[in-house]
Structure formats: C-alpha cells, structure tokens
C-alpha positions as CSV (number, residue, x, y, z in Angstrom):
1,M,72.9,94.4,104.2
2,K,72.7,91.1,102.3
3,T,72.9,90.8,98.6
4,A,72.5,88.1,96.1
5,V,73.5,88.4,92.4
6,G,73.2,92.2,92.4
7,E,69.9,92.4,94.3
8,V,69.4,93.6,97.9
9,D,67.6,91.2,100.1
10,F,67.3,93.4,103.1
11,I,68.9,96.5,104.8
12,V,69.2,97.1,108.5
13,L,68.3,100.7,109.3
14,G,69.1,102.3,112.6
15,M,68.2,105.7,113.9
16,G,68.3,107.4,117.3
17,I,65.5,109.8,118.3
18,N,65.6,111.9,121.5
19,V,62.0,111.6,122.5
20,N,61.2,112.9,126.0
21,I,64.6,114.4,127.0
22,S,64.8,117.9,128.5
23,Y,67.7,120.4,127.9
24,G,69.1,119.7,131.3
25,Q,69.5,116.0,130.5
26,F,71.9,116.5,127.7
27,P,75.7,116.6,128.3
28,K,77.1,120.2,128.5
29,E,79.1,119.7,125.3
30,I,76.0,119.2,123.2
31,C,73.2,121.0,125.1
32,N,73.3,123.9,122.7
33,L,73.0,121.5,119.7
34,A,70.8,118.7,120.8
35,T,67.1,118.7,121.0
36,S,64.2,116.2,121.5
37,L,60.7,115.8,120.3
38,A,59.4,116.9,123.7
39,I,61.5,120.1,123.5
40,E,60.4,120.9,119.9
41,T,56.7,120.2,120.5
42,G,56.4,121.4,124.1
43,R,54.7,118.2,125.2
44,E,55.5,114.6,126.3
45,I,55.4,112.1,123.4
46,S,54.0,108.6,123.5
47,R,56.8,106.3,122.5
48,Q,54.3,103.7,121.4
49,E,52.5,106.1,119.1
50,L,55.8,107.3,117.8
51,I,57.0,103.8,116.9
52,I,53.7,103.0,115.2
53,S,53.8,106.2,113.2
54,L,57.4,105.6,112.2
55,Y,56.6,102.1,111.1
56,E,53.5,103.2,109.1
57,N,55.5,105.9,107.3
58,L,58.5,103.7,106.6
59,A,56.1,101.1,105.1
60,K,54.3,103.7,103.0
61,W,57.5,105.1,101.5
62,Y,58.9,101.7,101.0
63,K,55.8,100.7,99.0
64,Q,56.3,104.0,97.0
65,L,59.9,103.1,96.3
66,L,58.9,99.6,95.0
67,K,56.1,101.0,92.9
68,D,57.7,104.1,91.3
69,G,61.4,104.2,92.2
70,F,63.2,106.9,94.2
71,G,62.0,109.9,92.2
72,R,58.9,110.8,94.2
73,I,60.8,110.2,97.5
74,K,63.6,112.5,96.4
75,E,61.0,115.2,95.4
76,K,59.3,115.0,98.8
77,M,62.7,115.2,100.7
78,A,63.5,118.3,98.7
79,E,60.2,119.9,99.7
80,Y,60.8,119.2,103.4
81,I,64.3,120.6,103.2
82,A,63.2,123.8,101.3
83,D,60.3,124.3,103.8
84,D,62.8,124.2,106.7
85,R,65.1,126.9,105.3
86,P,64.2,130.6,105.9
87,D,65.0,131.5,102.3
88,G,63.2,128.5,100.9
89,S,66.4,127.5,99.1
90,G,66.7,124.0,100.3
91,N,70.5,124.5,100.7
92,V,71.8,122.2,103.4
93,S,75.2,122.1,105.0
94,G,76.4,119.4,107.3
95,R,78.2,116.1,107.5
96,S,77.6,113.1,105.4
97,C,77.8,109.7,107.1
98,E,79.1,106.7,105.1
99,R,77.3,103.4,105.2
100,Q,78.7,101.1,107.8
101,D,79.2,97.4,107.2
102,H,78.8,95.5,110.5
103,R,80.1,92.2,109.3
104,P,81.8,89.8,111.6
C-alpha cells in the first residue's frame, strides 16, 4: 500500500482460489476442510471466465465504494453472510487476518 498525505494511492490485493482441484489432490491434513469451485459446483470451471468475472465484480464494487462509500458494500456482505447461515443469523466465527506490509 502506498500513501501520500493521508490518502491511499493503491492497494495490492491477493487471494487464492482453488479452482479445479479434487478432494484427492488436497493434503491429508486439510482434505476435510478445503474445497474448490469444481467440488462446490460439480463441474470444471474456466479459469479465463473466472478471472474476467472477478475483475468485473471488483471493478463494480470499487466504483460503488468511490460513489457512496462503504455502507452499501457492508450491507451486501451482511446479506451474503446471513444467507449462508442455516439460522439466517449472519453470525460468523473464524480467524481474522491482519494486513501485511511487504516492504523491503
């Protein structure tokens, strides 16, 4: 991340997505925890289409952020989380990861 007088010029975002990996390809230690898009959808995923879709959605939500701030994004995230919980509560447990500075 680069900043100038309190403003962010850019942020480097990294994510890992298991795309076309089967259960047997995961190490034994994580095979009961890990999944992939192919496992979840039951079909092979086009990596090119995935990259295009990710870029388009990131661009859409970045424009939303610039236009209206974080409020609408936060609302949408809460909807997705609530939809994914059997009781609709949106309660999430897990581990938070701190931002990492990769400065020389």
